[in-house]
OpenMM code with the backbone's topology and positions (N, CA, C; nanometers):
from openmm import Vec3, app, unit

residues = "MET ARG THR ILE LYS LYS TYR GLN ASN ARG ARG LEU TYR ASP THR GLN GLN SER THR TYR ILE THR LEU GLU ARG ILE ARG GLU MET ILE VAL LYS GLY ASP GLU PHE ARG VAL VAL ASP ALA LYS ASN ALA SER ASP VAL THR HIS HIS VAL LEU LEU GLN ILE ILE GLY GLU ARG GLU THR GLN ALA GLY THR SER MET LEU SER ASN LYS LEU LEU ALA ASN LEU ILE ARG PHE TYR GLY ASP SER LEU GLN GLY VAL MET SER GLU HIS LEU GLU ASN SER VAL ASP THR PHE VAL ALA ARG GLN THR GLN LEU ARG ALA GLN LEU HIS ASN VAL LEU GLU SER PRO THR SER GLN PRO THR PRO ALA LYS LEU SER THR GLY LEU THR ASN ASN PRO".split()
positions = [
    Vec3(2.5098, 1.5521, -0.2348),
    Vec3(2.5527, 1.4412, -0.3056),
    Vec3(2.5751, 1.4766, -0.4503),
    Vec3(2.6824, 1.4131, -0.5163),
    Vec3(2.7275, 1.4465, -0.6400),
    Vec3(2.6363, 1.3861, -0.7593),
    Vec3(2.6138, 1.4690, -0.8400),
    Vec3(2.5404, 1.4350, -0.9610),
    Vec3(2.6213, 1.3828, -1.0947),
    Vec3(2.6008, 1.2924, -1.1482),
    Vec3(2.6457, 1.2455, -1.2738),
    Vec3(2.5587, 1.2554, -1.3959),
    Vec3(2.5928, 1.3172, -1.5031),
    Vec3(2.4681, 1.3133, -1.5845),
    Vec3(2.5325, 1.2290, -1.7125),
    Vec3(2.4379, 1.1244, -1.7527),
    Vec3(2.4759, 1.0303, -1.8609),
    Vec3(2.4008, 1.0730, -1.9764),
    Vec3(2.4962, 1.0901, -2.0997),
    Vec3(2.4350, 1.1310, -2.2130),
    Vec3(2.4034, 1.0143, -2.3074),
    Vec3(2.3341, 1.0592, -2.4141),
    Vec3(2.3216, 0.9313, -2.5101),
    Vec3(2.4143, 0.8654, -2.5544),
    Vec3(2.5271, 0.9430, -2.5818),
    Vec3(2.6453, 0.8813, -2.6434),
    Vec3(2.7253, 0.7864, -2.5238),
    Vec3(2.6778, 0.7660, -2.4031),
    Vec3(2.7178, 0.6811, -2.3113),
    Vec3(2.8127, 0.7769, -2.2278),
    Vec3(2.8425, 0.8959, -2.2748),
    Vec3(2.9446, 0.9775, -2.1771),
    Vec3(2.8736, 1.0138, -2.0636),
    Vec3(2.9652, 1.0198, -1.9559),
    Vec3(2.9263, 1.0651, -1.8253),
    Vec3(2.9966, 1.2022, -1.8030),
    Vec3(2.9149, 1.2833, -1.7469),
    Vec3(2.9659, 1.4054, -1.6865),
    Vec3(2.9561, 1.4481, -1.5502),
    Vec3(3.0499, 1.4678, -1.4772),
    Vec3(3.0438, 1.4940, -1.3348),
    Vec3(3.0377, 1.6424, -1.3304),
    Vec3(2.9105, 1.6769, -1.2554),
    Vec3(2.8638, 1.8264, -1.2628),
    Vec3(2.9558, 1.8933, -1.1619),
    Vec3(2.9971, 1.8418, -1.0615),
    Vec3(3.0708, 1.8827, -0.9702),
    Vec3(3.2252, 1.9312, -0.9982),
    Vec3(3.2753, 1.8411, -1.0980),
    Vec3(3.4069, 1.8660, -1.1591),
    Vec3(3.3911, 1.9276, -1.2686),
    Vec3(3.2728, 1.9523, -1.3319),
    Vec3(3.2689, 2.0079, -1.4655),
    Vec3(3.3658, 1.9448, -1.5954),
    Vec3(3.3459, 1.8008, -1.5716),
    Vec3(3.4336, 1.7305, -1.6743),
    Vec3(3.3622, 1.6046, -1.7130),
    Vec3(3.4097, 1.5408, -1.7971),
    Vec3(3.3547, 1.4047, -1.8232),
    Vec3(3.4347, 1.3121, -1.7657),
    Vec3(3.3638, 1.1990, -1.7326),
    Vec3(3.4396, 1.1061, -1.6538),
    Vec3(3.4135, 0.9556, -1.7171),
    Vec3(3.5159, 0.8671, -1.6546),
    Vec3(3.4629, 0.7216, -1.7110),
    Vec3(3.4031, 0.6318, -1.6054),
    Vec3(3.3824, 0.4978, -1.6536),
    Vec3(3.3145, 0.4193, -1.5438),
    Vec3(3.4302, 0.3816, -1.4442),
    Vec3(3.5567, 0.3984, -1.4801),
    Vec3(3.6688, 0.3555, -1.3780),
    Vec3(3.6686, 0.4487, -1.2857),
    Vec3(3.6430, 0.5858, -1.3265),
    Vec3(3.6459, 0.6935, -1.2251),
    Vec3(3.5194, 0.6774, -1.1254),
    Vec3(3.4030, 0.6378, -1.1641),
    Vec3(3.3013, 0.6111, -1.0855),
    Vec3(3.3150, 0.4998, -0.9890),
    Vec3(3.3824, 0.3877, -1.0420),
    Vec3(3.4280, 0.2831, -0.9456),
    Vec3(3.5330, 0.3274, -0.8439),
    Vec3(3.6151, 0.4113, -0.8672),
    Vec3(3.7112, 0.4634, -0.7759),
    Vec3(3.6218, 0.5621, -0.6750),
    Vec3(3.5256, 0.6262, -0.7159),
    Vec3(3.4470, 0.7043, -0.6219),
    Vec3(3.3621, 0.6035, -0.5485),
    Vec3(3.3269, 0.5002, -0.5871),
    Vec3(3.2576, 0.4067, -0.4959),
    Vec3(3.3473, 0.3605, -0.3775),
    Vec3(3.4657, 0.3296, -0.4282),
    Vec3(3.5562, 0.2521, -0.3511),
    Vec3(3.5872, 0.3677, -0.2304),
    Vec3(3.6052, 0.4831, -0.2623),
    Vec3(3.6235, 0.5898, -0.1515),
    Vec3(3.5235, 0.6168, -0.0778),
    Vec3(3.4020, 0.5756, -0.1102),
    Vec3(3.2803, 0.5987, -0.0198),
    Vec3(3.1925, 0.7126, -0.0599),
    Vec3(3.2343, 0.7874, -0.1791),
    Vec3(3.1724, 0.9120, -0.2292),
    Vec3(3.0224, 0.8698, -0.2613),
    Vec3(2.9324, 0.9548, -0.2421),
    Vec3(2.8020, 0.9398, -0.2740),
    Vec3(2.7652, 1.0079, -0.4000),
    Vec3(2.6946, 0.9410, -0.4836),
    Vec3(2.6539, 1.0156, -0.6085),
    Vec3(2.5228, 0.9501, -0.6739),
    Vec3(2.4651, 1.0135, -0.7659),
    Vec3(2.3659, 0.9459, -0.8296),
    Vec3(2.3977, 0.9986, -1.0024),
    Vec3(2.3400, 0.9070, -1.0756),
    Vec3(2.3553, 0.9244, -1.2104),
    Vec3(2.2190, 0.9425, -1.2796),
    Vec3(2.2136, 1.0563, -1.3547),
    Vec3(2.0633, 1.0752, -1.3980),
    Vec3(2.1025, 1.1085, -1.5484),
    Vec3(1.9849, 1.0537, -1.6287),
    Vec3(1.9912, 1.0755, -1.7726),
    Vec3(1.9816, 1.2206, -1.7976),
    Vec3(2.0737, 1.2743, -1.8782),
    Vec3(2.0994, 1.4081, -1.9261),
    Vec3(1.9560, 1.4499, -2.0017),
    Vec3(1.8914, 1.3667, -2.0532),
    Vec3(1.7662, 1.4187, -2.1467),
    Vec3(1.6478, 1.4315, -2.0574),
    Vec3(1.6233, 1.3304, -1.9735),
    Vec3(1.4904, 1.3217, -1.9098),
    Vec3(1.5091, 1.3308, -1.7617),
    Vec3(1.6410, 1.3487, -1.6880),
    Vec3(1.6653, 1.3590, -1.5514),
    Vec3(1.6113, 1.2064, -1.4994),
    Vec3(1.5837, 1.1331, -1.5585),
    Vec3(1.5461, 0.9974, -1.4830),
    Vec3(1.6744, 0.9499, -1.4013),
    Vec3(1.6720, 0.8746, -1.3015),
    Vec3(1.7754, 0.8133, -1.2287),
    Vec3(1.8267, 0.6899, -1.2940),
    Vec3(1.9309, 0.6898, -1.3442),
    Vec3(1.9892, 0.5668, -1.4060),
    Vec3(2.1131, 0.4909, -1.3408),
    Vec3(2.1431, 0.5379, -1.1859),
    Vec3(2.2399, 0.4905, -1.1247),
    Vec3(2.2594, 0.3436, -1.1085),
    Vec3(2.1161, 0.2760, -1.1099),
    Vec3(2.1476, 0.1151, -1.0884),
    Vec3(2.1911, 0.0476, -1.2312),
    Vec3(2.1489, 0.1118, -1.3462),
    Vec3(2.1866, 0.0966, -1.4712),
    Vec3(2.3604, 0.1001, -1.4605),
    Vec3(2.4025, 0.2204, -1.4178),
    Vec3(2.5503, 0.2364, -1.4468),
    Vec3(2.6188, 0.1433, -1.3295),
    Vec3(2.5703, 0.1152, -1.2244),
    Vec3(2.6254, 0.0392, -1.1178),
    Vec3(2.6570, -0.1176, -1.2053),
    Vec3(2.5340, -0.1655, -1.2416),
    Vec3(2.5441, -0.2795, -1.2943),
    Vec3(2.6577, -0.3047, -1.4492),
    Vec3(2.6400, -0.1937, -1.5118),
    Vec3(2.7270, -0.1860, -1.5919),
    Vec3(2.8970, -0.1948, -1.5464),
    Vec3(2.9101, -0.1379, -1.4363),
    Vec3(3.0601, -0.1395, -1.3766),
    Vec3(3.0883, -0.2873, -1.3232),
    Vec3(2.9837, -0.3395, -1.2619),
    Vec3(2.9899, -0.4915, -1.2221),
    Vec3(3.0141, -0.5735, -1.3597),
    Vec3(2.9376, -0.5561, -1.4476),
    Vec3(2.9571, -0.6249, -1.5483),
    Vec3(3.0746, -0.6305, -1.6282),
    Vec3(3.1519, -0.5119, -1.6306),
    Vec3(3.2882, -0.4931, -1.6704),
    Vec3(3.3893, -0.5509, -1.5939),
    Vec3(3.3598, -0.5375, -1.4732),
    Vec3(3.4702, -0.5918, -1.3614),
    Vec3(3.4690, -0.7667, -1.3848),
    Vec3(3.3436, -0.8065, -1.3893),
    Vec3(3.3235, -0.9411, -1.4210),
    Vec3(3.3752, -1.0221, -1.5529),
    Vec3(3.4009, -0.9409, -1.6408),
    Vec3(3.4467, -1.0001, -1.7663),
    Vec3(3.6080, -0.9638, -1.7735),
    Vec3(3.6645, -0.8809, -1.6818),
    Vec3(3.8104, -0.8807, -1.6823),
    Vec3(3.8586, -0.9959, -1.6222),
    Vec3(3.9678, -1.0663, -1.6856),
    Vec3(4.0331, -1.1803, -1.6550),
    Vec3(4.0806, -1.1660, -1.5007),
    Vec3(4.0423, -1.2545, -1.4231),
    Vec3(4.0769, -1.2877, -1.2868),
    Vec3(4.0195, -1.1982, -1.1772),
    Vec3(3.9207, -1.1227, -1.2220),
    Vec3(3.8481, -1.0458, -1.1201),
    Vec3(3.7245, -1.0808, -1.1034),
    Vec3(3.6761, -1.2026, -1.1611),
    Vec3(3.5049, -1.2365, -1.1269),
    Vec3(3.5097, -1.2723, -0.9881),
    Vec3(3.3865, -1.2239, -0.9327),
    Vec3(3.3345, -1.2497, -0.8041),
    Vec3(3.2214, -1.3259, -0.7847),
    Vec3(3.1350, -1.3376, -0.9161),
    Vec3(2.9858, -1.3823, -0.9232),
    Vec3(3.0229, -1.5246, -0.9949),
    Vec3(3.0146, -1.6323, -0.9253),
    Vec3(3.0026, -1.7581, -1.0031),
    Vec3(2.8842, -1.7774, -1.0872),
    Vec3(2.9149, -1.8585, -1.1821),
    Vec3(2.7919, -1.9129, -1.2519),
    Vec3(2.6713, -1.9559, -1.1742),
    Vec3(2.6987, -2.0195, -1.0826),
    Vec3(2.5969, -2.0952, -0.9786),
    Vec3(2.5351, -1.9647, -0.9156),
    Vec3(2.6050, -1.8620, -0.8879),
    Vec3(2.5441, -1.7715, -0.7853),
    Vec3(2.4468, -1.6892, -0.9042),
    Vec3(2.4905, -1.6544, -0.9962),
    Vec3(2.4026, -1.5441, -1.1066),
    Vec3(2.2892, -1.6417, -1.1450),
    Vec3(2.3013, -1.7879, -1.1662),
    Vec3(2.1935, -1.8583, -1.1735),
    Vec3(2.0851, -1.8584, -1.1069),
    Vec3(2.1360, -1.8610, -0.9611),
    Vec3(2.0166, -1.8609, -0.8738),
    Vec3(1.9797, -1.7212, -0.8340),
    Vec3(2.0416, -1.6209, -0.8820),
    Vec3(1.9749, -1.4633, -0.8695),
    Vec3(1.8848, -1.4503, -0.9721),
    Vec3(1.9050, -1.5198, -1.0929),
    Vec3(1.8176, -1.5049, -1.2030),
    Vec3(1.6958, -1.5831, -1.1667),
    Vec3(1.7092, -1.6909, -1.1138),
    Vec3(1.5630, -1.7715, -1.0393),
    Vec3(1.4743, -1.6810, -0.9835),
    Vec3(1.5707, -1.5941, -0.8909),
    Vec3(1.4516, -1.5292, -0.8117),
    Vec3(1.3759, -1.3952, -0.8733),
    Vec3(1.4192, -1.3564, -0.9881),
    Vec3(1.3612, -1.2560, -1.0597),
    Vec3(1.2039, -1.3043, -1.0963),
    Vec3(1.1109, -1.2253, -1.0404),
    Vec3(0.9851, -1.2545, -1.0614),
    Vec3(0.9170, -1.3570, -0.9534),
    Vec3(0.9919, -1.3916, -0.8871),
    Vec3(0.9419, -1.4898, -0.7604),
    Vec3(0.8905, -1.4263, -0.6616),
    Vec3(0.7972, -1.4497, -0.5753),
    Vec3(0.7204, -1.3932, -0.4756),
    Vec3(0.8463, -1.3671, -0.3663),
    Vec3(0.9403, -1.4285, -0.3582),
    Vec3(1.0605, -1.3922, -0.2574),
    Vec3(1.1496, -1.3097, -0.3027),
    Vec3(1.1271, -1.2304, -0.4215),
    Vec3(1.2386, -1.1497, -0.4658),
    Vec3(1.3014, -1.0518, -0.3928),
    Vec3(1.2017, -0.9634, -0.3293),
    Vec3(1.2216, -0.8697, -0.2187),
    Vec3(1.3088, -0.9148, -0.1005),
    Vec3(1.2550, -1.0510, -0.0508),
    Vec3(1.3199, -1.0869, 0.0580),
    Vec3(1.4694, -1.1382, 0.0284),
    Vec3(1.4800, -1.1950, -0.0911),
    Vec3(1.6156, -1.2394, -0.1352),
    Vec3(1.7052, -1.0831, -0.1317),
    Vec3(1.6589, -1.0060, -0.1961),
    Vec3(1.7157, -0.8792, -0.2132),
    Vec3(1.7653, -0.8255, -0.0666),
    Vec3(1.6671, -0.8163, 0.0066),
    Vec3(1.7049, -0.7668, 0.1585),
    Vec3(1.8144, -0.8521, 0.2308),
    Vec3(1.7982, -1.0057, 0.2099),
    Vec3(1.8761, -1.0966, 0.2591),
    Vec3(2.0169, -1.0653, 0.2271),
    Vec3(2.0430, -1.0393, 0.0650),
    Vec3(2.1709, -1.0138, 0.0135),
    Vec3(2.2432, -0.9039, 0.0654),
    Vec3(2.1507, -0.7779, 0.0704),
    Vec3(2.2119, -0.6451, 0.1334),
    Vec3(2.2439, -0.6727, 0.2738),
    Vec3(2.1715, -0.7380, 0.3515),
    Vec3(2.2035, -0.7668, 0.5115),
    Vec3(2.3377, -0.8277, 0.5099),
    Vec3(2.3367, -0.9429, 0.4246),
    Vec3(2.4634, -1.0255, 0.4174),
    Vec3(2.5887, -0.9404, 0.3855),
    Vec3(2.5925, -0.8594, 0.2919),
    Vec3(2.7042, -0.7965, 0.2378),
    Vec3(2.7285, -0.6878, 0.3655),
    Vec3(2.6355, -0.6225, 0.4231),
    Vec3(2.6736, -0.5350, 0.5193),
    Vec3(2.7222, -0.5824, 0.6286),
    Vec3(2.6941, -0.7036, 0.6827),
    Vec3(2.7535, -0.7854, 0.7737),
    Vec3(2.8876, -0.8336, 0.7370),
    Vec3(2.9145, -0.8678, 0.6348),
    Vec3(3.0653, -0.8949, 0.5864),
    Vec3(3.1509, -0.7771, 0.5911),
    Vec3(3.0807, -0.6573, 0.5441),
    Vec3(3.1665, -0.5384, 0.5497),
    Vec3(3.1972, -0.4770, 0.6601),
    Vec3(3.0892, -0.5032, 0.7775),
    Vec3(3.1364, -0.4707, 0.9048),
    Vec3(3.2430, -0.5460, 0.9749),
    Vec3(3.2285, -0.6719, 0.9562),
    Vec3(3.3128, -0.7692, 1.0052),
    Vec3(3.4768, -0.7427, 0.9383),
    Vec3(3.4623, -0.7200, 0.8007),
    Vec3(3.6038, -0.7032, 0.7438),
    Vec3(3.6620, -0.5774, 0.8050),
    Vec3(3.5748, -0.4821, 0.8208),
    Vec3(3.6489, -0.3514, 0.8832),
    Vec3(3.6729, -0.3678, 1.0114),
    Vec3(3.6222, -0.4521, 1.1133),
    Vec3(3.6548, -0.4776, 1.2337),
    Vec3(3.7941, -0.5576, 1.2330),
    Vec3(3.8093, -0.6410, 1.1353),
    Vec3(3.9220, -0.7429, 1.1160),
    Vec3(4.0538, -0.6480, 1.1015),
    Vec3(4.0214, -0.5604, 0.9946),
    Vec3(4.1119, -0.4687, 0.9576),
    Vec3(4.1724, -0.3777, 1.0668),
    Vec3(4.0877, -0.3388, 1.1413),
    Vec3(4.1039, -0.2609, 1.2683),
    Vec3(4.2057, -0.3308, 1.3643),
    Vec3(4.1473, -0.4527, 1.3887),
    Vec3(4.2308, -0.5537, 1.4770),
    Vec3(4.3666, -0.5691, 1.4355),
    Vec3(4.3807, -0.6256, 1.3125),
    Vec3(4.5315, -0.6279, 1.2524),
    Vec3(4.6209, -0.4995, 1.2447),
    Vec3(4.5585, -0.3964, 1.2311),
    Vec3(4.6117, -0.2708, 1.2316),
    Vec3(4.6807, -0.2519, 1.3651),
    Vec3(4.5977, -0.2704, 1.4652),
    Vec3(4.6312, -0.2732, 1.6142),
    Vec3(4.7348, -0.3634, 1.6618),
    Vec3(4.7406, -0.4811, 1.6040),
    Vec3(4.8596, -0.5742, 1.6152),
    Vec3(4.9847, -0.5431, 1.5587),
    Vec3(4.9464, -0.4843, 1.4323),
    Vec3(5.0865, -0.4664, 1.3645),
    Vec3(5.1375, -0.3223, 1.4184),
    Vec3(5.0717, -0.2380, 1.4618),
    Vec3(5.1113, -0.1086, 1.5075),
    Vec3(5.1850, -0.1442, 1.6645),
    Vec3(5.1615, -0.2376, 1.7263),
    Vec3(5.2170, -0.2644, 1.8742),
    Vec3(5.3236, -0.3725, 1.8360),
    Vec3(5.4627, -0.3479, 1.8146),
    Vec3(5.5627, -0.4519, 1.7829),
    Vec3(5.5834, -0.5437, 1.9005),
    Vec3(5.5500, -0.4927, 2.0279),
    Vec3(5.5895, -0.5677, 2.1533),
    Vec3(5.4812, -0.6560, 2.1703),
    Vec3(5.3620, -0.6477, 2.1237),
    Vec3(5.2530, -0.7297, 2.1631),
    Vec3(5.2737, -0.8716, 2.0654),
    Vec3(5.2345, -0.9765, 2.1047),
    Vec3(5.2159, -1.0961, 2.0419),
    Vec3(5.0832, -1.1130, 1.9971),
    Vec3(5.0790, -1.1669, 1.8665),
    Vec3(4.9401, -1.1835, 1.7990),
    Vec3(4.8713, -1.2983, 1.8740),
    Vec3(4.7656, -1.2914, 1.9265),
    Vec3(4.7044, -1.4070, 2.0005),
    Vec3(4.5713, -1.4150, 1.9366),
    Vec3(4.5319, -1.5681, 1.9340),
    Vec3(4.3839, -1.5846, 1.8842),
    Vec3(4.2799, -1.4830, 1.9027),
    Vec3(4.2964, -1.4307, 2.0318),
    Vec3(4.1818, -1.3321, 2.0657),
    Vec3(4.2096, -1.2094, 1.9937),
    Vec3(4.3266, -1.1560, 1.9896),
    Vec3(4.3471, -1.0397, 1.8995),
    Vec3(4.3340, -1.0635, 1.7305),
    Vec3(4.3397, -1.1654, 1.7000),
    Vec3(4.3179, -1.1872, 1.5717),
    Vec3(4.1669, -1.2406, 1.5287),
    Vec3(4.0958, -1.2529, 1.6365),
    Vec3(3.9567, -1.2917, 1.6101),
    Vec3(3.8782, -1.2208, 1.4958),
    Vec3(3.8110, -1.2831, 1.4090),
    Vec3(3.7455, -1.2195, 1.3077),
    Vec3(3.6063, -1.1978, 1.3227),
    Vec3(3.5632, -1.2749, 1.4387),
    Vec3(3.4145, -1.2724, 1.4656),
    Vec3(3.3338, -1.3501, 1.3578),
    Vec3(3.4025, -1.4429, 1.2665),
    Vec3(3.3405, -1.5087, 1.1549),
    Vec3(3.3049, -1.6609, 1.2059),
    Vec3(3.2813, -1.6742, 1.3262),
    Vec3(3.2459, -1.8027, 1.3538),
    Vec3(3.0902, -1.8391, 1.3414),
    Vec3(3.0637, -1.9732, 1.3348),
    Vec3(2.9478, -2.0107, 1.3170),
    Vec3(2.8299, -2.0231, 1.4373),
    Vec3(2.8971, -1.9758, 1.5437),
    Vec3(2.8168, -1.9737, 1.6641),
    Vec3(2.7503, -1.8393, 1.6684),
    Vec3(2.6236, -1.8653, 1.7196),
    Vec3(2.5194, -1.7502, 1.7252),
    Vec3(2.5643, -1.6401, 1.8077),
] * unit.nanometer
topology = app.Topology()
chain = topology.addChain("A")
for resn in residues:
    res = topology.addResidue(resn, chain)
    for name in ("N", "CA", "C"):
        topology.addAtom(name, app.Element.getBySymbol(name[0]), res)
Protein backbone atom coordinates (compact mmCIF):
# COMPACT_ATOMS: atom_id res chain seq x y z
CA MET A 1 0.00 0.00 0.00
CA ARG A 2 1.32 3.40 -0.98
CA THR A 3 1.92 5.97 1.76
CA ILE A 4 1.37 9.68 1.24
CA LYS A 5 2.68 12.08 3.87
CA LYS A 6 0.75 15.25 4.56
CA TYR A 7 2.76 18.17 5.88
CA GLN A 8 1.46 21.12 7.92
CA ASN A 9 1.75 23.39 4.89
CA ARG A 10 -0.84 21.06 3.25
CA ARG A 11 1.72 19.63 0.84
CA LEU A 12 1.39 15.94 0.04
CA TYR A 13 4.46 13.77 -0.48
CA ASP A 14 4.29 10.43 -2.26
CA THR A 15 6.88 8.25 -0.52
CA GLN A 16 6.83 5.66 -3.33
CA GLN A 17 7.57 8.19 -6.07
CA SER A 18 9.67 10.48 -3.82
CA THR A 19 7.83 13.55 -5.06
CA TYR A 20 5.20 16.04 -3.99
CA ILE A 21 1.76 15.44 -5.45
CA THR A 22 -1.57 17.25 -5.66
CA LEU A 23 -5.07 16.32 -4.56
CA GLU A 24 -5.87 15.87 -8.25
CA ARG A 25 -3.13 13.25 -8.51
CA ILE A 26 -4.59 11.43 -5.49
CA ARG A 27 -8.01 11.56 -7.18
CA GLU A 28 -6.46 9.99 -10.28
CA MET A 29 -4.95 7.25 -8.11
CA ILE A 30 -8.39 6.56 -6.66
CA VAL A 31 -9.98 6.36 -10.11
CA LYS A 32 -7.29 3.84 -11.17
CA GLY A 33 -7.96 1.78 -8.05
CA ASP A 34 -4.58 2.38 -6.39
CA GLU A 35 -4.55 1.72 -2.65
CA PHE A 36 -2.95 4.29 -0.40
CA ARG A 37 -3.14 5.93 2.96
CA VAL A 38 -2.32 9.47 3.96
CA VAL A 39 -0.48 10.04 7.21
CA ASP A 40 0.36 13.22 9.06
CA ALA A 41 4.09 13.77 8.59
CA LYS A 42 4.50 15.08 12.13
CA ASN A 43 2.76 12.43 14.22
CA ALA A 44 2.03 9.62 11.68
CA SER A 45 -1.72 9.66 12.42
CA ASP A 46 -3.95 8.48 9.58
CA VAL A 47 -5.56 11.48 7.84
CA THR A 48 -6.82 9.62 4.76
CA HIS A 49 -10.47 10.33 5.62
CA HIS A 50 -9.79 14.06 5.84
CA VAL A 51 -8.00 14.11 2.47
CA LEU A 52 -10.80 12.12 0.79
CA LEU A 53 -13.37 14.61 2.13
CA GLN A 54 -11.21 17.45 0.85
CA ILE A 55 -11.19 15.91 -2.64
CA ILE A 56 -14.98 15.50 -2.55
CA GLY A 57 -15.37 19.10 -1.36
CA GLU A 58 -13.25 20.41 -4.20
CA ARG A 59 -15.11 18.33 -6.79
CA GLU A 60 -18.47 19.46 -5.42
CA THR A 61 -17.54 23.14 -5.77
CA GLN A 62 -16.45 22.83 -9.40
CA ALA A 63 -19.09 23.98 -11.84
CA GLY A 64 -21.10 21.13 -13.29
CA THR A 65 -19.58 18.34 -11.18
CA SER A 66 -21.82 18.31 -8.12
CA MET A 67 -23.10 14.85 -7.26
CA LEU A 68 -24.41 15.49 -3.76
CA SER A 69 -27.63 17.50 -3.66
CA ASN A 70 -28.43 19.87 -0.81
CA LYS A 71 -31.23 17.52 0.27
CA LEU A 72 -28.85 14.55 0.41
CA LEU A 73 -26.22 16.52 2.34
CA ALA A 74 -28.84 17.77 4.83
CA ASN A 75 -30.07 14.22 5.38
CA LEU A 76 -26.52 12.98 5.95
CA ILE A 77 -25.93 15.75 8.49
CA ARG A 78 -29.10 14.74 10.34
CA PHE A 79 -27.69 11.25 10.90
CA TYR A 80 -24.52 12.46 12.65
CA GLY A 81 -24.89 11.68 16.33
CA ASP A 82 -28.06 9.66 15.72
CA SER A 83 -28.23 6.12 17.07
CA LEU A 84 -28.58 4.91 13.47
CA GLN A 85 -25.43 6.66 12.22
CA GLY A 86 -23.54 3.36 11.87
CA VAL A 87 -26.45 1.71 10.11
CA MET A 88 -26.71 4.62 7.67
CA SER A 89 -22.99 4.45 6.92
CA GLU A 90 -23.18 0.70 6.25
CA HIS A 91 -26.29 1.14 4.09
CA LEU A 92 -24.64 3.86 1.98
CA GLU A 93 -21.50 1.78 1.51
CA ASN A 94 -23.51 -1.30 0.48
CA SER A 95 -25.64 0.76 -1.91
CA VAL A 96 -22.59 2.27 -3.61
CA ASP A 97 -20.90 -1.16 -3.82
CA THR A 98 -24.02 -2.58 -5.49
CA PHE A 99 -24.19 0.36 -7.90
CA VAL A 100 -20.52 -0.07 -8.85
CA ALA A 101 -20.97 -3.81 -9.41
CA ARG A 102 -23.98 -3.24 -11.65
CA GLN A 103 -22.19 -0.47 -13.54
CA THR A 104 -19.23 -2.80 -14.16
CA GLN A 105 -21.60 -5.52 -15.34
CA LEU A 106 -23.40 -3.12 -17.71
CA ARG A 107 -20.12 -1.86 -19.17
CA ALA A 108 -18.99 -5.43 -19.80
CA GLN A 109 -22.29 -6.24 -21.53
CA LEU A 110 -22.08 -3.12 -23.69
CA HIS A 111 -18.47 -3.93 -24.57
CA ASN A 112 -19.51 -7.44 -25.65
CA VAL A 113 -22.35 -6.08 -27.78
CA LEU A 114 -20.17 -3.44 -29.42
CA GLU A 115 -17.33 -5.90 -30.00
CA SER A 116 -19.58 -8.23 -31.99
CA PRO A 117 -20.85 -6.17 -34.97
CA THR A 118 -22.96 -9.04 -36.34
CA SER A 119 -25.06 -9.41 -33.23
CA GLN A 120 -28.13 -7.28 -32.79
CA PRO A 121 -28.55 -5.59 -29.39
CA THR A 122 -31.50 -7.17 -27.66
CA PRO A 123 -33.12 -6.22 -24.38
CA ALA A 124 -31.52 -9.29 -22.80
CA LYS A 125 -28.06 -8.22 -23.94
CA LEU A 126 -28.53 -4.70 -22.67
CA SER A 127 -30.10 -5.71 -19.36
CA THR A 128 -28.70 -3.59 -16.57
CA GLY A 129 -30.02 -5.61 -13.70
CA LEU A 130 -31.45 -2.36 -12.34
CA THR A 131 -35.03 -3.56 -12.06
CA ASN A 132 -37.13 -3.10 -8.98
CA ASN A 133 -37.89 -6.80 -8.83
CA PRO A 134 -36.22 -8.70 -5.97
